[in-house]
ZAKE-147190 format. One line per field, with one value per atom (N, C-alpha, C, O): residue number from 0; residue in one letter; x, y, z; atom name. Coordinates in Angstrom, 2 decimals, m for minus. Layout:
<recs>
i	(NUM ...)
aa	(a ...)
px	(X ...)
py	(Y ...)
pz	(Z ...)
at	(CA ...)
</recs>
This chain:
<recs>
i	(0 0 0 0 1 1 1 1 2 2 2 2 3 3 3 3 4 4 4 4 5 5 5 5 6 6 6 6 7 7 7 7 8 8 8 8 9 9 9 9 10 10 10 10 11 11 11 11 12 12 12 12 13 13 13 13 14 14 14 14 15 15 15 15 16 16 16 16 17 17 17 17 18 18 18 18 19 19 19 19 20 20 20 20 21 21 21 21 22 22 22 22 23 23 23 23 24 24 24 24 25 25 25 25 26 26 26 26 27 27 27 27 28 28 28 28 29 29 29 29 30 30 30 30 31 31 31 31 32 32 32 32 33 33 33 33 34 34 34 34 35 35 35 35 36 36 36 36 37 37 37 37 38 38 38 38 39 39 39 39 40 40 40 40 41 41 41 41 42 42 42 42 43 43 43 43 44 44 44 44 45 45 45 45 46 46 46 46 47 47 47 47 48 48 48 48 49 49 49 49 50 50 50 50 51 51 51 51 52 52 52 52 53 53 53 53 54 54 54 54 55 55 55 55 56 56 56 56 57 57 57 57 58 58 58 58 59 59 59 59 60 60 60 60 61 61 61 61 62 62 62 62 63 63 63 63 64 64 64 64 65 65 65 65 66 66 66 66 67 67 67 67 68 68 68 68 69 69 69 69 70 70 70 70)
aa	(m m m m l l l l k k k k v v v v e e e e k k k k t t t t d d d d r r r r f f f f m m m m l l l l d d d d l l l l d d d d d d d d v v v v v v v v i i i i f f f f i i i i a a a a k k k k d d d d n n n n v v v v d d d d a a a a a a a a m m m m a a a a l l l l e e e e d d d d r r r r i i i i h h h h q q q q q q q q v v v v d d d d s s s s l l l l a a a a d d d d p p p p n n n n f f f f p p p p r r r r r r r r k k k k g g g g r r r r k k k k a a a a g g g g t t t t l l l l e e e e l l l l v v v v a a a a h h h h p p p p n n n n y y y y v v v v q q q q t t t t s s s s)
px	(56.74 56.23 57.01 57.34 57.30 58.02 57.15 55.92 57.80 57.10 57.31 58.44 56.24 56.33 56.23 55.29 57.21 57.23 57.15 58.01 56.11 55.96 56.57 55.98 57.74 58.46 57.82 57.03 58.19 57.72 58.17 57.42 59.38 59.88 59.04 58.71 58.69 57.83 56.52 56.08 55.89 54.60 54.71 53.84 55.78 55.97 56.24 55.70 57.07 57.35 56.08 55.82 55.29 54.05 53.10 52.46 53.00 52.16 52.60 51.76 53.90 54.41 53.99 53.58 54.11 53.73 52.23 51.81 51.43 49.98 49.56 48.71 50.13 49.80 50.19 49.44 51.35 51.80 50.82 50.42 50.43 49.53 48.13 47.46 47.71 46.36 46.16 45.03 47.24 47.11 46.48 45.80 46.72 46.16 44.97 44.05 44.99 43.95 43.82 44.57 42.84 42.65 42.31 42.83 41.46 41.08 42.28 42.43 43.13 44.33 45.28 45.89 45.39 46.27 45.78 46.58 44.49 43.93 44.04 44.33 43.82 43.92 45.36 45.59 46.33 47.73 48.10 48.79 47.66 47.95 47.39 48.08 46.16 45.56 46.34 46.60 46.70 47.45 48.80 49.20 49.49 50.80 50.65 51.42 49.68 49.49 49.17 49.71 48.30 47.94 49.16 49.38 49.95 51.10 52.19 52.81 52.42 53.42 52.99 53.80 51.71 51.21 51.40 51.65 51.30 51.44 52.88 53.11 53.84 55.24 55.48 56.45 54.62 54.77 54.49 54.96 53.75 53.43 54.65 55.07 55.23 56.43 56.21 57.17 54.97 54.68 54.40 54.19 54.39 54.13 55.38 56.49 55.22 56.41 57.12 56.50 58.40 59.26 60.69 60.96 61.57 62.98 63.81 63.35 65.04 65.94 66.17 66.30 66.22 66.40 67.83 68.75 67.99 69.33 70.11 71.34 69.40 70.02 69.94 68.90 71.05 71.11 69.99 69.70 69.38 68.33 66.97 66.07 66.81 65.52 64.94 65.62 63.67 62.98 62.40 62.16 62.19 61.57 60.38 60.35 59.42 58.31 58.04 58.31 57.51 57.10 55.61 54.76 55.31 53.94 53.13 51.91 53.81 53.21 54.36 55.49 54.13 55.25 56.09 57.26 55.52 56.25 56.91 57.62 56.67 57.19 57.76 57.14 58.95 59.54 59.58 60.11 59.03 59.01 60.01 59.97 60.88 61.80 61.26 60.60 61.53 61.07 62.13 61.94)
py	(m91.01 m91.94 m91.75 m90.63 m92.83 m92.79 m92.17 m92.20 m91.62 m91.07 m92.02 m92.43 m92.36 m93.22 m92.34 m91.56 m92.47 m91.70 m92.67 m93.53 m92.53 m93.34 m92.55 m91.59 m92.98 m92.25 m92.50 m93.42 m91.65 m91.84 m93.20 m93.88 m93.58 m94.88 m96.02 m96.97 m95.92 m96.94 m97.05 m98.14 m95.90 m95.90 m96.47 m97.23 m96.12 m96.66 m98.16 m98.89 m98.61 m100.05 m100.82 m101.89 m100.28 m100.94 m100.99 m102.01 m99.90 m99.90 m100.98 m101.66 m101.13 m102.16 m103.56 m104.38 m103.81 m105.13 m105.36 m106.42 m104.35 m104.47 m104.70 m105.54 m103.96 m104.12 m105.52 m106.15 m106.01 m107.35 m108.41 m109.29 m108.33 m109.33 m109.20 m110.21 m107.97 m107.74 m108.38 m108.64 m108.61 m109.27 m110.65 m111.13 m111.30 m112.63 m112.59 m113.40 m111.63 m111.63 m110.23 m109.85 m109.48 m108.10 m108.05 m107.19 m108.95 m108.94 m109.18 m108.51 m110.12 m110.39 m109.19 m108.87 m108.53 m107.36 m106.24 m105.62 m105.98 m104.90 m105.25 m104.38 m106.50 m106.93 m106.78 m106.33 m107.16 m107.03 m105.55 m105.19 m104.72 m103.28 m102.70 m101.95 m103.05 m102.57 m103.06 m102.31 m104.35 m104.94 m104.24 m103.95 m103.99 m103.34 m101.92 m101.52 m101.17 m99.80 m99.82 m99.01 m100.71 m100.80 m101.14 m100.54 m102.09 m102.51 m101.43 m101.20 m100.77 m99.70 m98.57 m98.03 m98.21 m97.18 m97.60 m96.75 m98.88 m99.39 m99.35 m99.51 m99.14 m99.07 m97.94 m97.98 m96.93 m95.82 m96.27 m95.64 m97.35 m97.88 m98.65 m99.62 m98.23 m98.90 m100.37 m101.11 m100.78 m102.17 m103.05 m104.25 m102.45 m103.22 m104.04 m103.50 m105.34 m106.18 m105.78 m105.61 m105.63 m105.29 m105.65 m106.05 m105.50 m105.77 m104.64 m103.87 m104.55 m103.55 m103.86 m105.02 m102.79 m102.96 m103.32 m103.15 m103.80 m104.11 m102.85 m102.86 m101.74 m100.44 m99.67 m99.64 m99.05 m98.34 m97.31 m96.58 m97.26 m96.28 m96.63 m95.80 m97.88 m98.31 m99.44 m100.06 m99.70 m100.83 m101.67 m101.17 m102.95 m103.84 m104.53 m104.76 m104.85 m105.68 m106.70 m106.47 m107.82 m108.84 m108.58 m109.01 m107.88 m107.50 m108.70 m108.73 m109.65 m110.89 m111.88 m111.47 m113.16 m114.11 m114.04 m114.44 m113.55 m113.47 m112.12 m111.95 m111.15 m109.79 m109.23 m109.34 m108.64 m107.92 m106.46 m106.12 m105.60 m104.17 m103.46 m103.64 m102.67 m101.86 m100.46 m99.96 m99.82 m98.44 m97.63 m96.44)
pz	(100.51 99.52 98.21 97.83 97.56 96.29 95.20 95.28 94.19 93.04 91.86 91.58 91.19 90.01 88.78 88.63 87.91 86.67 85.50 85.33 84.71 83.50 82.35 81.86 81.93 80.88 79.51 79.33 78.58 77.20 76.68 75.97 77.03 76.57 77.13 76.42 78.42 79.04 78.26 77.91 77.99 77.32 75.90 75.47 75.19 73.84 73.86 73.04 74.80 74.92 75.27 74.71 76.19 76.57 75.38 75.14 74.65 73.45 72.47 71.88 72.28 71.36 71.82 71.01 73.11 73.65 73.46 73.02 73.80 73.70 72.24 71.97 71.32 69.90 69.42 68.68 69.85 69.45 69.94 69.18 71.22 71.79 71.18 70.95 70.91 70.37 69.00 68.60 68.29 66.99 67.13 66.22 68.27 68.53 69.49 69.37 70.45 71.47 72.08 72.97 71.58 72.02 73.51 74.23 73.97 75.40 76.30 77.33 75.93 76.73 76.72 77.73 75.58 75.48 76.38 77.08 76.36 77.19 78.68 79.50 79.02 80.42 80.92 82.04 80.08 80.47 80.63 81.58 79.72 79.81 81.12 81.81 81.44 82.70 83.90 84.84 83.88 85.00 85.19 86.32 84.10 84.20 84.74 85.62 84.24 84.75 86.25 87.00 86.67 88.09 88.94 90.00 88.48 89.27 89.28 90.32 88.17 88.13 89.06 89.81 89.02 89.93 91.39 92.25 91.67 93.04 93.54 94.74 92.66 93.09 94.09 94.85 94.10 95.04 96.48 97.42 96.64 97.97 98.49 97.87 99.62 100.11 100.49 100.64 100.65 100.99 99.78 99.91 98.59 97.38 97.04 97.05 96.75 96.47 95.18 94.13 95.29 94.15 94.52 95.65 93.58 93.86 93.29 92.45 93.76 93.21 91.74 91.34 90.95 89.52 89.16 89.96 87.96 87.46 87.18 87.16 86.96 86.75 88.08 88.72 88.47 89.75 89.85 88.90 91.03 91.29 90.73 90.72 90.26 89.70 90.53 91.34 90.29 90.89 89.77 88.67 90.04 89.07 89.71 90.92 88.89 89.33 88.25 87.07 88.66 87.70 87.46 88.24 86.37 86.06 85.59 85.75 85.04 84.54 84.46 84.20 84.68 84.64 83.36 83.38 82.26 81.01 80.75 79.76 81.64 81.43 82.71 83.77 82.64 83.77 83.36 82.30 84.20 83.92 84.83 86.05 84.25 85.06 85.17 84.25 86.28 86.44 87.15 87.39)
at	(N CA C O N CA C O N CA C O N CA C O N CA C O N CA C O N CA C O N CA C O N CA C O N CA C O N CA C O N CA C O N CA C O N CA C O N CA C O N CA C O N CA C O N CA C O N CA C O N CA C O N CA C O N CA C O N CA C O N CA C O N CA C O N CA C O N CA C O N CA C O N CA C O N CA C O N CA C O N CA C O N CA C O N CA C O N CA C O N CA C O N CA C O N CA C O N CA C O N CA C O N CA C O N CA C O N CA C O N CA C O N CA C O N CA C O N CA C O N CA C O N CA C O N CA C O N CA C O N CA C O N CA C O N CA C O N CA C O N CA C O N CA C O N CA C O N CA C O N CA C O N CA C O N CA C O N CA C O N CA C O N CA C O N CA C O N CA C O N CA C O N CA C O N CA C O N CA C O)
</recs>
């Protein structure tokens, strides 16, 4: 099974996105944060849909139609 590592940079970038969205809609920001965490955690499952990342040795998922998360 793959190992998912949430780097400090990932956490800081996600915090920036959540804070930006929360300025207009706190509920939407929290829902997006939860969705992204759930989906990133699911990357360890070999059957979870994802694609090869643009950076070698990484995977990408579309956490939301407006956001692409690399891992």
